[in-house]
N, C-alpha and C positions, 0 to 999 in steps of 0.2 A: 479424633478430630472430625468434626462433622463438616463435610464439604458441600458447597452449594452449587447447583447447576442453574445457569442463566443463558439467555441469548448472548452469544459471544460476539463482541465487536472488537476490532483491532485498533491499532493506533494510527491516526491520520492527522496530518496537519494541513490546514486549508489556506490557500491564497485566494483572497477575494478581491477581484479587480473591479473597480467602479465602472459601470457602464456609461458610455457616451449616450447622448440623446439618440443617435442613430441606433446604437446597440439596444437601447431601451425600446425603441419602436419595433425593432426586429424581434426581440424577445416577446413583446406584447402580441405582435401578429402571430407568432408561433404558438403562444399559449391560447389565443382565441381560435386557432385552427384545430386544436386538439379535440378529440371526442370527449363528451361528458362522461366522467367515471360512472361505472355501474355501482350498485348498492354494495356497501361493505358487509361482509359476512364473517362469522366466527371461524369457520372451516375453510382454510385457504386452498387455492389451486397450487400445487407444489410439485417439485421434482428435485432429485438429488442425483448428481452425476460426478464421476471421477474424471477430472481433466486438468491439464497444466500442473500435474503432479500433486493435486490436492482435491479435496471434496468440496464441490460447489452445490449449494442449496438455494433455490429461489422459491419464495413463498408470496403469493398474491392474495390479498384479502378482498378484492373486488369480485363480485359474482360472475361466473361464467368466463373465466380467463385462462382456461387450460391451453388453448391455442397460443395465447400471448406468452405463456411460460415456455412452450415449445419453441416459439420464435426467438425468444431471448437466448435459449441455449444454442440455436443455430448461429446467432449473432456472435456469441462468445467463441464458438469453435472457429468461425471465420477470422475473428480478430486474433485469436491465439495462434492460428496457423501462420499469420504474417509477422507477428512481433517476437516469436520464439527464436532464440538464438540457435538452439539445438535442432530445429526443424530444417532439414535440407531443402532448399528452394524457397524458403520464406523470404520476405522482403529484407529482413534484417540480415539473413544469411547472404544475400546477394550483395548487400553493402559491405559486409565483412570480407567477402571474397575479392571485392574490388579495391581493397585498402591499398593505398599508395600507387594506384593505377589510374582510376577515373571515378567521376561522380556517378551516383545511381539515383534515378528518379523513382520516388516512391508514391504510393497512393494517397489520396486525400484523407483516408482513415488512419494511416500510419504517421504521416508528417506531424500532426499536432502532438503526438506523444513524444516525438523526437525534440520538438520545441520545448515542451515542458521538462523533459529530462535535461536538456541543455540549461534551462533556466535554473533548476535546482542544483546542478553541478556548479554553476557560477555563484548562486546565492548562498550556498552552504560553504563557500570557500573550499570546495573540492572534498568535503566530507562524503558527499555523494558524487560519483564520477560515472557518467554514462558509458565511458570507455573502459570499463573494468573487465571487459570480456577476456582479455589475454590472461588475467589472473583466475577468474572463475573457471575457465576452461582448463587451466593448469591443474587446479585442485579437484574439480568435478564432484564436489560434495553434494550429495543427494542423488547421485547416479551409482550404478553398480561398479563403475571403474574408478570410483573416487580413490585418491592417493595423496600422500604427503610428498610434495615435490622437494627437490634438493634446494638449498639456498642459492646456488648458482642459477638454477632455473627461475627462481623467484626474482633474483636480482635482474636477470635479463628481461623478463616479461613485464615487471613493474614499470620499466622505462617506457612501455608502450601505453600506459594508462595516463591519458592527457586529454581532457575533453576540449581543450582549446584548439586541438588539432582536428576537431570534428567541424567541418564546414557545411553549414546549412544554407541553401539558396531558396529564399521564400518565393521568389518568382517562378522558379522551375520545379519546386518541391523536390530538390535533389540533395543528396548527402555525400559528402567525400571525406574519407579518412586519409589524412595526409601521409601517414607513415605505413609502410608495408608491415603487416603483422598485427596492426591495431584491430580491436574487435569491439563492437558495441555489445552491451548486455543490459537489456531493459528490465530484468527481473525485479529490480528494486522499485519499479514504478508501474509496470504493466497491469498488475491485477487491480490497482486503483483506477487506472484509466478505463479498464473494461467494466469495472463496477459503475462508473459514471455513465458509460455507454448504455449499460442495461437500464439504469434509472431513467435516462432520456427515452429509451425504447418504450419503457412502461408508460411514461407520461404521454407519449404519442399514441398510445394504444388504450387509452381509457383506464389506466391504473392510477389510483391515488394512494393506496395503502399496501405496503409490501416490506418484506425483509430480503435484502440481497446479501448473500454470504459466499464470498469467493475465498474459502479457506482461511478465514480470519480477517479478511478485508470485508467489513460489514457496513451496510448502509440501511438505516431504518427510515422508511419513507411514509410521510403522512401521519395521521393520528393513529394511535394504537387502537385496535379493534375492541379493546376492553372498555372503551368508553369513558376513560378517566377525564376529569374536568380539564386538565392541562393538555391532554392529548399526547402526553409523553409515553415513550416506551421505557422500560426498565432494562438497562443494558449492563451486562456483567463484564468485568475486566478480568481477563484470563490470568489464571495462576500459571506462572512460567514452569513450575515443577510438576504440574498435573496435566492429564489429557484434556483435549479440547472440550470446552464447555464447563470447566471447573473454575470458579471465579473467587477472587479475593475481596471483591467489593462491587458496588454498582453505582450507576448515575443515570439520571433522566436524560433522554435525548429524543429529538424529533427532526426529521430531515437533516440528519447528520451522519457522518462517516466516522467509524472508529476502526483503526488499524493497529495491529500489534506486531512489532518486530521483536524477535527474541532468540536466544541461543539454544532453545529447548527442543525444537522440532527436527530440523535438518543438521546433522553433524556426522563427523567421521571419528570413530574410536580406533586409535592405533597406538600400539606399544604402551598401553596404560594412560594415554592422554586423549582428551576430547577436543576436537577442532570443530568450531562453529562454521556454518556456511556464510556468515556475515563477514565480508572481506574488507579490510582496510586498504583503500586505494593508495595510500602513502607507503605502506610497508609490503603489500602483496601478500599478507597473511591475515588470519582471522583477528578481529579486534581484540585488544587486550585492555579490558577495564573492568570495573566492578558491577556493570550493569548486567542483568539477567533478562529484562524485558522493558519495553517502552510501548505505551498505548497512546496513540494521538487521536484527538477528536477534532474534526474539521467539517466544513461544508461540502468540500469536494474530496472524493476518495483519491483522486490522482495526486493531489497535494499532500494528503496524509501519507500516502505510500512513500513518495519522495522524501518527505521530511522525517519519516520514521527511521529510514536508513541513515540519513544525515545526522540525526539527533543521536543515534546509537553511537556513531563514530565520535562524537564530541565528548561523550561520557556525561556523568551526572551534572557536574557544576556548570560546564560550558553549555551542555545540552539544555538545561533549565533556563539559562540566560537566553539562549537562542529562541526557545519557545515563548518565554514571557515577552520577548520583544515582538512577537506576532499576535498578541492578544487582541489588538484592534482588527485583526484579520479573521477573528473567530476561531483561532486555534488554541488548543490546550493539550496538556500531556500528563500522563501518570508514569512515573519511573519506578522500577522495582529492582533492587540490588541483590547481589548474591547472598548477602547476610540477611535477606528477607525484610528489609526496610522499604518503606513506601514514601515517595515524595510527589506532591501534586502541584501543578502550575497554579499561579495565583487566581486565574479565573475559573478554576474548577474546585477550589477548596470548599466552597459552600454547597457544591453539587455532589461531590463524590462521597460515598459512604464505605468505610472499610469494615468488613465483617470481623466480629470479635473472635471467632472460633477457627481462624485459618492459620494462626502462628505468625502472621505478619503484623508489623507495627509501623507507626509513622517514624521517619528518621528525623534527627535533630536539624533544626534550620542552620546550625553552624556548619553542617556539611556542604551547604550551598554558597558559603562565603569564601 
């Protein structure tokens, strides 16, 4: 079987909020204050670093932007330090340590991601839950001390997963977890948020054309340097059974995010059984359904990240219904099942091309009814 390598984009779902007149004026002033982008070249300024447990690659196709790439990595390291659950002394760590005791004031950089995480916890009917930390810390999948906890441990900790007991104070920028033992875990949305932060940083530093890749959270920015008439990039959709960069198909995209969630990268193999790192907030255990991977296309990577987790929880039928309901927000998705069937949201059917030599095929429409 011939496998194809493409730029990899992950699954993301976007929430597009209409701008008020005031918001439009603010956005317009910000755009006007940005420096004019330099010439687009074929050979990018780029760097690859390992951080947040994944490989991060930034490529900028505007001339002379090496320092901007360096600055973007500094920004990422700063953001990651504050939103990582496992980093002692981070802002999220301080919130978790104060659970059941008192609110914690967080920075202007961290508060927006908490607001977005709360939104998706509510919007997804708890398929995504920002307070999943008591479960992810119990399993620790992806870390050297990963284990399969006892059912009694799971039963105890899953009672602490309840985003409605996360109290956000917009005026004070404070966060309070009402029950002792509760823990936030923003791993299901943090990379998307940071992807959007890098995109904004690039725009503010004279960059118009770039690829931002935070370990599968990908954003293609501006027109492709190949000079195609449409300006679109060709984006590959990850094969869940193969290494990063191996695709089952492709679609055109520009100024879009693609985020993929799947069971194929971080997992625990124990006693002949494989446990995915994607946890069901209702059961306190890895999701149990026929999905192997979901790729979401959206305008904002934060939205795509949150929606990818939520959609995976819902499974194929309910997940597709959820995504098709967000088509007017610019959101689409590609679902891949364990039996190598592919299902595409209504708004991507004319855009997505499935490669014929990958062993995957389109699933029947009856599976979605």
